[in-house]
C-alpha positions in Angstrom: 58.2 -13.9 -6.2 60.1 -12.3 -9.3 63.4 -13.3 -8.0 62.4 -17.0 -7.6 60.9 -17.1 -11.2 64.3 -15.4 -12.3 66.3 -18.3 -11.0 64.2 -21.4 -11.2 62.9 -23.1 -14.3 59.9 -25.3 -15.3 60.7 -28.8 -16.4 59.9 -27.5 -20.1 62.4 -24.9 -19.7 65.1 -27.2 -18.3 64.9 -29.3 -21.6 67.2 -27.7 -24.1 68.6 -28.8 -27.7 71.7 -29.9 -26.3 70.0 -32.3 -23.8 67.3 -33.5 -26.3 70.6 -34.3 -28.7 72.3 -36.4 -26.1 69.3 -38.2 -25.1 68.3 -39.1 -28.8 72.1 -40.2 -29.8 72.4 -42.0 -26.5 69.0 -43.9 -26.6 69.7 -44.8 -30.6 72.9 -46.5 -29.6 71.3 -48.1 -26.8 68.3 -49.6 -28.9 70.9 -50.9 -31.2 72.6 -52.8 -28.5 69.2 -53.8 -27.1 68.3 -55.6 -30.4 71.3 -57.7 -29.9 69.2 -59.5 -26.9 72.0 -59.4 -24.3 70.8 -61.5 -21.7 72.9 -59.9 -18.9 72.5 -56.3 -18.6 75.8 -55.8 -16.5 77.9 -54.3 -19.2 75.0 -51.9 -20.4 74.9 -50.4 -16.8 78.4 -49.0 -17.3 77.5 -46.6 -19.9 74.1 -46.0 -18.3 75.9 -44.8 -15.3 78.1 -42.4 -17.2 75.4 -40.8 -19.3 73.2 -40.2 -16.0 76.1 -38.1 -14.6 76.6 -36.5 -18.0 72.9 -35.7 -18.2 73.0 -34.1 -14.6 75.8 -31.7 -15.8 74.1 -31.0 -18.7 70.9 -30.0 -17.0 73.0 -27.7 -14.6 74.9 -26.2 -17.3 71.6 -25.5 -19.4 69.8 -24.2 -16.6 72.5 -21.7 -15.3 72.4 -20.1 -18.8 68.5 -19.7 -18.9 68.0 -18.1 -15.4 68.7 -14.7 -14.5 72.7 -15.9 -13.7 73.2 -15.5 -17.6 73.5 -11.5 -16.9 74.3 -11.9 -13.4 77.3 -10.3 -11.6 78.2 -13.8 -9.9 80.2 -16.6 -11.7 79.0 -19.7 -9.6 81.0 -23.0 -10.2 80.9 -25.2 -7.2 81.1 -28.3 -9.3 83.6 -27.2 -12.0 82.8 -26.1 -15.2 79.5 -28.4 -15.9 79.3 -28.2 -19.6 83.0 -29.6 -19.8 82.2 -32.2 -17.4 78.9 -33.2 -19.5 80.9 -33.4 -22.6 83.5 -35.7 -21.3 81.1 -38.0 -19.6 78.9 -38.2 -22.5 81.9 -39.0 -24.8 82.8 -41.7 -22.4 79.2 -43.4 -22.5 79.0 -43.2 -26.3 82.3 -44.9 -26.7 81.3 -47.8 -24.1 77.8 -48.5 -25.9 79.8 -48.5 -29.1 82.2 -51.1 -28.1 79.4 -53.3 -26.6 77.5 -52.9 -29.8 80.7 -53.9 -31.8 81.5 -56.8 -29.5 78.0 -58.0 -29.5 77.8 -57.8 -33.5 81.4 -59.7 -33.7 79.9 -62.7 -31.4 77.1 -62.9 -33.9 78.7 -62.9 -37.2 82.3 -63.8 -36.2 82.0 -65.9 -33.0 85.2 -67.8 -33.8 87.2 -64.9 -33.4 85.7 -63.4 -30.2 87.6 -65.7 -27.7 91.0 -64.0 -29.3 90.4 -60.4 -28.1 87.8 -60.8 -25.1 90.7 -59.6 -22.6 91.2 -56.4 -25.3 87.5 -55.9 -25.3 87.4 -55.5 -21.4 90.5 -53.8 -20.9 89.4 -51.0 -23.2 85.9 -51.0 -21.9 87.0 -50.4 -18.2 89.4 -47.9 -19.6 86.8 -45.9 -21.1 84.4 -46.0 -18.2 87.0 -45.1 -15.5 88.7 -42.8 -18.0 85.3 -40.4 -18.3 85.0 -40.0 -14.3 89.0 -39.4 -14.3 88.6 -36.5 -17.1 86.3 -34.4 -15.0 88.5 -33.8 -12.0 91.8 -33.0 -13.8 91.1 -29.3 -14.2 88.3 -28.7 -11.0 90.7 -26.3 -9.5 90.7 -23.8 -12.4 86.9 -23.9 -12.8 85.6 -24.5 -9.0 84.8 -20.9 -7.7 82.6 -18.1 -6.7 83.6 -15.1 -8.6 82.1 -11.7 -8.6 82.4 -10.0 -12.2 80.9 -7.1 -13.7 81.3 -7.1 -17.6 78.1 -5.2 -18.0 78.0 -2.3 -15.7 74.8 -0.2 -15.0 74.1 2.6 -17.3 74.0 4.8 -14.2 77.8 4.4 -14.1 80.4 6.7 -16.0 83.3 5.7 -17.9 85.5 7.3 -15.3 83.7 5.1 -12.5 84.0 2.1 -14.9 88.1 2.7 -15.2 88.1 3.5 -11.2 86.2 0.0 -10.4 88.1 -2.0 -13.1 90.4 -3.6 -10.7 87.8 -4.8 -8.1 85.2 -5.9 -10.5 86.9 -9.2 -11.3 87.2 -10.9 -7.5 87.3 -14.6 -6.6 85.3 -15.0 -3.3 85.9 -18.8 -3.0 88.0 -21.3 -4.8 89.7 -24.7 -4.5 92.9 -24.2 -2.6 96.0 -26.1 -3.5 96.0 -28.5 -0.6 92.4 -29.9 -1.1 93.1 -29.8 -5.1 96.4 -32.0 -4.6 94.3 -34.5 -2.4 91.6 -34.8 -5.2 94.3 -35.2 -7.7 95.8 -38.0 -5.8 92.6 -39.7 -5.2 91.7 -39.3 -8.8 94.8 -40.7 -10.4 95.3 -43.6 -7.7 91.8 -44.8 -8.2 92.2 -44.7 -12.0 95.6 -46.7 -12.2 94.3 -49.1 -9.5 91.2 -49.9 -11.1 92.8 -50.4 -14.6 95.7 -52.1 -13.1 93.4 -54.7 -11.2 91.1 -55.4 -14.1 94.2 -56.3 -16.1 95.5 -58.5 -13.5 92.2 -60.0 -12.9 92.0 -60.7 -16.8 95.1 -62.7 -16.8 93.9 -64.6 -13.8 90.6 -65.3 -15.4 92.2 -66.5 -18.5 94.2 -69.3 -16.6 91.8 -69.8 -13.7 88.2 -69.4 -15.0 86.6 -70.4 -11.8 87.6 -67.1 -10.2 84.9 -65.3 -12.4 81.4 -65.6 -13.6 80.0 -66.4 -16.8 78.7 -63.6 -18.9 76.7 -64.6 -21.9 77.0 -62.8 -25.3 74.3 -62.3 -27.9 76.3 -65.2 -30.0 76.9 -67.5 -26.9 74.3 -70.1 -28.4 76.4 -70.7 -31.2 78.5 -73.9 -31.2 81.8 -71.9 -31.6 81.1 -69.6 -28.8 80.4 -70.3 -25.1 79.8 -67.9 -22.4 82.8 -65.8 -21.2 84.4 -65.5 -17.9 84.4 -62.1 -16.0 86.0 -61.4 -12.8 83.9 -60.1 -9.7 86.0 -57.2 -9.7 83.7 -55.9 -12.4 81.1 -54.8 -9.6 83.4 -53.0 -7.7 84.7 -51.1 -10.9 81.1 -50.3 -11.6 80.2 -48.9 -8.3 83.6 -47.2 -7.3 84.1 -44.2 -9.8 80.4 -42.8 -9.4 80.6 -43.2 -5.6 83.8 -41.4 -5.2 82.9 -38.8 -7.6 79.6 -37.9 -5.8 81.6 -37.7 -2.4 84.4 -35.4 -4.1 81.7 -33.0 -5.9 79.6 -33.0 -2.5 82.7 -32.0 -0.5 83.7 -29.6 -2.9 80.2 -28.0 -3.3 80.5 -27.5 0.6 83.9 -26.0 0.6 83.3 -23.7 -2.1 80.2 -22.4 -0.7 81.9 -21.7 2.7 83.4 -18.3 1.3 85.0 -15.6 3.5 82.4 -12.8 4.0 84.9 -10.3 5.2 86.7 -10.9 1.6 83.3 -10.2 0.1 82.8 -6.8 1.8 86.0 -6.0 0.7 85.0 -6.5 -2.7 81.7 -4.7 -2.5 82.8 -1.6 -0.4 84.2 0.3 -3.5 81.1 -0.3 -5.6 77.8 1.7 -5.9 75.4 0.8 -3.4 72.9 -0.5 -6.1 75.6 -2.8 -7.5 76.3 -4.1 -4.1 72.5 -5.0 -3.7 72.3 -6.5 -6.7 75.2 -8.9 -6.1 74.1 -9.7 -2.6 70.9 -10.5 -4.1 72.3 -12.9 -6.3 74.2 -14.5 -4.0 71.3 -15.0 -1.6 69.6 -16.9 -4.6 72.0 -19.5 -4.7 71.2 -21.8 -1.5 69.3 -21.5 1.6 72.4 -21.3 3.9 74.1 -18.7 2.1 70.6 -16.5 2.0 70.4 -16.9 5.8 74.2 -16.0 6.5 74.0 -13.1 4.1 70.8 -11.9 5.6 72.6 -12.1 9.0 75.2 -9.9 7.6 
């Protein structure tokens, strides 16, 4: 029961200052956009999806530092460095909302200028959206791992023991191999380039053949100087593809990292004192149910 309480948090404990900060800032910008009375919510879905992913990683990052893993012998990062992922996605979401608000304001107060840079707005908007998801995978190989590391040894261990075990106290049990990382990198870069290139091409086609897209109303579309703008149907694909691929890649990465070599684990644990071995194994068991079953069998 104590083990469970040590590694699981209540909803109240999960809500940290960083999460509240992100929620407040995003909500304020979102409300600013909402006051502009956008008829179509399509554009707003992009930052909402990005922020949802950011919040997911922020919750994981905050929770890990408030559970027993803060002083644990295990570094467990099956999804990479969650805090960095959250920061990158949050920055992307804020940029998207800011761009929507600015474009909406321009359509209200300077409608005669909007049509001249619609293509630039959509181009940068899609770039910010796809770039956020692109960034979270560029250093996934560096942080995705299960590592046994003891920086705070038991009081019962002497200085001589500390020196003797120093070479064995920093060991990676599971990591993202080079072949798998190259595959992720290729998919990541290819998707980023294709989506942005396709968006640029579609902007050119829509400008010359408006019937290829659909009409998107702006807050200032009621003005005689500004009608609705034409947007390519590719917009829907760009909205769905980055989050779908991200979920798929992170799911596969999670499974791969958790399938570590138990023989390697035994080699790492063997030189350590028995009480330290028990603590490390118990920490590993608390990570997930399948790992607990395998370690219990061992």
